[in-house]
N, C-alpha and C positions, 0 to 999 in steps of 0.2 A: 504494500500500500504506500502510496506517495505521502510525504509529510503534509502537503497541503490538504489532501483528502482526509487525513487523520484529524487535522485541526478543524476542518469543516464538520466532520462527523461529531467531534467533541462538542462543538458549538450547538449543533442540532440536538444533541442529547442533553444539553444543559437544562432545558425546560422540563422534560419528563423527570430527570433526576431531581430537579428543584421541587416538583410536585410530590415526589416520593419523600424527599427530606422533610417537607412541611407536614407530612403525615406522622412524623415521629413525635409523639406527644411529650415524651420525656425531655427531648431537646428543646421543644418550644416552651415547656414549663420552666426549664432552667433559664432560657434566654429572657423570659419575661418576669423572672423572679428578681429579688433584690440583689442576690449574689451575681446573677447574670448581668444586671445593670452595672454593678461595681466592676465586673471583669471587662465590660465593654466601654466603661467610662473614658478611657484614653481615645477610643475611636470616636465617641460622641464629641469630645473636645477637639479632636483633630479635624473633623468635618464641620464643626461649629453647629451641631444640631441642638435645637432647643425644643423642648416639649415632646409630647407623645408622637406627633407626626414626623418630627425630625429623627427621633429614635427609631421609628418604624422604617424609615428610609435606610438608615444605617444597618439595621438588622436584616432587611431584605437584601441589601447589597452584599452583606456578609454571607447570607445563605446562597445567593447566586454565585458568588466566588467559590464557595465550598462545592456547589453543584458542578461548576466548571472543572474543578480539580478532580472530583470523583468521576465525571464523565470522561475526562482525558485519561484517567487511569483505566477505566473500562475499555476504552478504545485501544490503549496501549496493550492491555492484557489480551484482548481479542486478536489484535494484530500478531502478537507473539505466539499465541496458540495456533493461528492459521499458518504462520511460517513454519512452526515446528511440525505441523501435520503434513505439510507438503514434503 
């Protein structure tokens, strides 16, 4: 698989992985708890987010970035398995 195709596939898979990640109740419960807000406080300050709407944007961006990393790993793993199978 060409590297460009891998990147495009990872980008396409980001949304389904994001939808899967947002179904993990334990992760969302931690993100919206006091300890989650304290852990993400540096990001809130970095992006200058104020209030619930600003925090929501940062959390959504964080989950999208996590989803992109997970989807890139899935694509890399699938590519490695296909190469090994041939």
